[in-house]
C-alpha positions as a printed Julia matrix, in Angstrom:
184×3 Matrix{Float64}:
 -179.05  -32.7    -99.53
 -182.4   -30.88   -99.49
 -184.3   -32.1   -102.52
 -187.29  -31.22  -104.65
 -190.41  -33.11  -103.53
 -193.69  -33.56  -105.45
 -196.78  -32.67  -103.4
 -200.13  -32.82  -105.24
 -201.66  -31.59  -108.51
 -198.23  -31.04  -110.09
 -197.05  -28.72  -107.29
 -193.54  -29.3   -105.99
 -191.78  -28.27  -102.8
 -188.26  -27.08  -103.54
 -185.61  -24.9   -101.93
 -186.05  -21.18  -102.55
 -183.56  -19.66  -104.99
 -182.42  -16.18  -106.05
 -184.29  -16.65  -109.34
 -187.61  -16.75  -107.46
 -187.86  -12.97  -106.97
 -190.31  -12.18  -109.79
 -192.48  -15.23  -109.04
 -192.56  -14.2   -105.35
 -193.66  -10.69  -106.32
 -196.52  -12.16  -108.36
 -197.44  -14.62  -105.6
 -197.54  -12.03  -102.83
 -199.39   -9.52  -105.02
 -201.94  -12.17  -106.03
 -202.41  -13.16  -102.36
 -202.38   -9.71  -100.75
 -205.94   -9.97   -99.45
 -205.75  -13.72   -98.74
 -202.66  -13.38   -96.5
 -203.45  -10.03   -94.88
 -205.32  -11.58   -91.95
 -202.45  -13.99   -91.15
 -199.28  -11.97   -91.71
 -197.56   -8.83   -90.43
 -198.61   -5.56   -92.01
 -196.57   -5.15   -95.2
 -195.11   -1.92   -96.58
 -195.62   -1.26  -100.3
 -191.93   -2.09  -100.93
 -192.6    -5.69   -99.85
 -194.66   -6.21  -103.02
 -191.87   -5.06  -105.37
 -188.96   -6.9   -106.99
 -186.51   -4.82  -104.92
 -188.35   -5.68  -101.71
 -188.54   -9.38  -102.48
 -184.9    -9.49  -103.64
 -183.76   -7.91  -100.37
 -185.92  -10.24   -98.29
 -184.84  -13.34  -100.22
 -181.16  -12.34  -100.1
 -181.32  -12.06   -96.3
 -183.11  -15.37   -96.0
 -180.61  -17.15   -98.26
 -177.72  -15.63   -96.26
 -179.31  -16.99   -93.07
 -179.68  -20.32   -94.85
 -175.99  -20.36   -95.84
 -175.12  -19.76   -92.18
 -177.38  -22.63   -91.04
 -179.9   -20.32   -89.33
 -182.81  -20.92   -91.74
 -184.11  -23.11   -94.53
 -186.58  -21.78   -97.09
 -188.77  -23.62   -99.57
 -191.31  -22.56  -102.16
 -194.31  -24.46  -103.42
 -194.11  -24.16  -107.19
 -196.64  -24.92  -109.88
 -194.54  -24.64  -113.01
 -193.09  -21.13  -113.05
 -195.53  -19.81  -110.44
 -194.96  -19.84  -106.69
 -198.1   -20.91  -104.87
 -196.81  -21.06  -101.32
 -193.84  -20.92   -98.98
 -192.48  -22.85   -96.03
 -189.61  -21.59   -93.9
 -187.69  -22.87   -90.92
 -186.25  -19.81   -89.2
 -184.27  -19.26   -86.06
 -182.5   -22.6    -86.31
 -180.54  -23.16   -83.12
 -177.92  -25.87   -82.79
 -176.24  -27.27   -79.69
 -178.45  -28.9    -77.09
 -181.62  -27.35   -78.48
 -181.62  -28.37   -82.2
 -184.82  -26.46   -82.75
 -186.48  -24.14   -85.25
 -189.67  -22.17   -85.92
 -191.91  -23.03   -88.86
 -193.91  -20.63   -90.98
 -195.9   -21.46   -94.13
 -198.69  -20.3    -96.41
 -200.53  -21.52   -99.5
 -201.94  -19.42  -102.35
 -205.65  -18.65  -101.94
 -206.39  -20.37  -105.24
 -204.75  -23.6   -104.03
 -206.29  -23.91  -100.56
 -208.03  -27.21   -99.81
 -205.79  -29.42  -101.94
 -203.66  -30.78   -99.08
 -200.63  -28.74  -100.12
 -200.0   -27.2    -96.7
 -200.25  -30.62   -95.05
 -197.93  -32.19   -97.62
 -195.42  -29.34   -97.41
 -195.33  -29.34   -93.6
 -194.96  -33.12   -93.55
 -192.0   -32.96   -95.97
 -190.37  -30.01   -94.19
 -190.51  -32.0    -90.94
 -188.99  -35.04   -92.63
 -186.14  -32.99   -94.1
 -185.63  -31.12   -90.82
 -185.11  -34.49   -89.14
 -183.21  -36.42   -91.82
 -181.23  -33.65   -93.54
 -180.9   -30.84   -91.01
 -180.63  -33.03   -87.91
 -183.13  -31.03   -85.87
 -184.89  -32.38   -82.78
 -187.89  -30.03   -82.52
 -189.95  -27.64   -84.63
 -192.21  -25.0    -83.12
 -195.11  -23.26   -84.84
 -197.8   -20.81   -83.8
 -201.19  -19.84   -85.15
 -203.7   -17.15   -84.37
 -206.34  -18.54   -82.02
 -209.0   -18.56   -84.75
 -206.85  -20.09   -87.52
 -208.52  -23.5    -87.38
 -207.27  -24.54   -90.84
 -203.61  -24.04   -89.91
 -204.13  -25.74   -86.55
 -205.63  -28.72   -88.38
 -202.58  -28.9    -90.68
 -200.25  -28.89   -87.69
 -202.17  -31.59   -85.8
 -202.39  -33.79   -88.94
 -198.62  -33.55   -89.33
 -197.78  -34.56   -85.77
 -197.61  -31.23   -83.95
 -199.06  -30.97   -80.45
 -200.43  -27.82   -78.85
 -198.57  -26.82   -75.71
 -199.97  -23.44   -74.73
 -200.88  -19.94   -75.73
 -198.85  -16.76   -75.77
 -200.55  -13.44   -75.1
 -199.82  -10.65   -77.6
 -197.17  -12.92   -79.16
 -196.95  -11.63   -82.75
 -197.8    -8.41   -84.53
 -200.15   -9.62   -87.24
 -202.28   -7.41   -89.47
 -201.28   -4.37   -87.42
 -202.15   -5.74   -83.95
 -200.32   -7.71   -81.27
 -202.21  -10.98   -81.28
 -202.44  -13.99   -79.01
 -201.3   -17.26   -80.56
 -201.71  -20.96   -79.93
 -198.29  -22.64   -79.67
 -197.47  -26.02   -81.22
 -194.41  -28.22   -81.35
 -193.35  -31.41   -82.98
 -190.59  -33.54   -81.56
 -188.86  -35.14   -84.56
 -186.6   -37.63   -82.79
 -184.79  -38.38   -79.57
 -181.27  -38.68   -80.94
 -178.52  -37.19   -78.77
 -177.63  -33.6    -79.64
 -173.91  -34.36   -79.73
């Protein structure tokens, strides 16, 4: 069972829920400028309750099918970050991709490191995954530091890998091997 986990400064990591729509709208609106450099270009609808409800519904459907797992970082009623395992593949691969962000007002408190560490633990112990992959823009030193501190290793770069902030950008690729248990 995926549980709620305390991080630091009263912030908790917990599974995302349908009731998070309004808090997600506030979080993304508050962090529009902070996240712009690191995320895909967002249409205006993304920053509305309808846009967040649609996005969250799709994510929770993927989660129910075992293809994703989504968490929020919550400080009381406010969401101050997200962490998501997407593209979960079973069978001999047992792998997933990790994405995360922390509110601009909460950067530097160790929340990203704590969240990534806990997501990796739950991916191993609760979801039974073998490997998690992550990527960062080449100049995102802070995110690269989080990944290295939490046991990820760089394994290459990918040219024009993701469309971020309106441009196809080259990314540094990381992975963390969680265990060597047999897949079956």
